[in-house]
N, C-alpha and C positions, 0 to 999 in steps of 0.2 A: 722384758728382761734383756740385759746386755749379754752377749756371748761370754761364755766361761771357758778359759783355757784349762786343759787337763794334761798332766804328766802321766804317760802310760809306760813308764819304764824307759825302754829304748826309744820310744816314739813320743812325739809332741802333738797334741791336739789343739786346734785353734779354729776360729771362725773362717769361713771361706772369704777370699779377698779377690778383688779385681780393681786395683788402683795403680797409681804410678810407682809404688814401691814393690808390691807383690801382686802377681796375677795368677790365679788358679785356672784361668780359662783354657790354656793348652792341656793341662793335666786332666781337666774335666772332659775334654774332647776324647782323650785316650781311654776314659772310663765309659765312653758311649753316650755322654750327655749331648743331646742334639742342639740345645741352646745354652751353652755354658754361661754366658753373661747373664742371661735371664735366670738361670739356676742360682747364681750367686745372689741376685736381687731377691729371689723367692726365699732363699735361705735366711737372708737378713730379715725379711718380713716375718718368717716363721719364729725367729727369736723374739722379735718385738711383740708379736701377738701371742706368744707362748703356745703355738699350735704345732710346731715342728722344730726340732733342735738338731742342727747338722754341724759336724766337725770335719775338718780336713785333718787326716792323719799324715803327719809330715816327718821327714828326716830332720832331726834337730839342728844339724850343722848347716843345712842349706835352706830349710823351710819348704822344700819341694813336696807337693801333695802326692802321696802314693796310694791313698785310699780314702774313702769316706765312711763315716759311721753316723747314724742318727737315731733319734727317738721320736716317735710320733704318738702322743697321748690320744687315747680314745676320747670321743666327745662327751660321753655320758657315764663313763665308769672310771675307776682308778687304774685301769689297765693301760699299758703302752706297748707299742711294737718297736723292737730293736731291729735295725736294718743296716746294711752296708755293702760296699763293693770295693775290691782291691784291684790295682793294676797288676798285670802279670808279674809273678814272682814276689808279691808282697802280701800273700794271705796271712803270714805270721803277724804282720803289723795290725791287720784287721782283728785277728783273734786276740792280740795283746790289748786292744782297746776295749774289748767287750766288758771286762770286769770294771775298769775305772768309769766307763760311761754308765754302766748299770748302777753302780754305787751312787754316782751323781744324780741320776734320774730318780732313784728311789729315795735318796736322802734329801735332795734339794727340791725336787718336783713333787715328791709324795706319790709317785706312781709305782705300780707293780709291772716290771718289765718281763715280757716273754722272751726267752732266749732262742736264738737261731739254732738250727740243727747242724749247719755246716758253713765253712767259709764261703764267701761269695754270695751270701744271702743278700737279696736285692731290695729295692724300692726306691729307685732314683726318681 
C-alpha cells in the first residue's frame, strides 16, 4: 500500500520523508529515535508490506514533523495497536490525530484499534 495522507483538523499527517526536499531526520532525533534515517526506511517498508503504518504529524504551513502516530496490526487477529509520540509542547497534535488515524485504520485496513490511555503513548 502507498502511504495515505490524512487531514486531522489543524494538523497534517503524511508519510515520513528523508529526501532532498524534506527530511524528518532532525525531528526524529528530537523524538529520541536513535537511527532516524533507518527509521524512515523502516516506515516506508511497513507501508509496502502493510505491517506497520506510520505518519508524521506536521505543521501544515511548514511541513515540520512535531509528532508521530502509527498503527501496528496484529499478525493473527483483526486487532491493531495505536501508538505515538509528540515533541515537547505538541501533545494536542498527537491527540488530534487519534480519531482520524483510528477511522482510517478501521475503515481502510479493517482492523479494530485499541486506544491509548494518555498522550505520549509510545512504540517507536
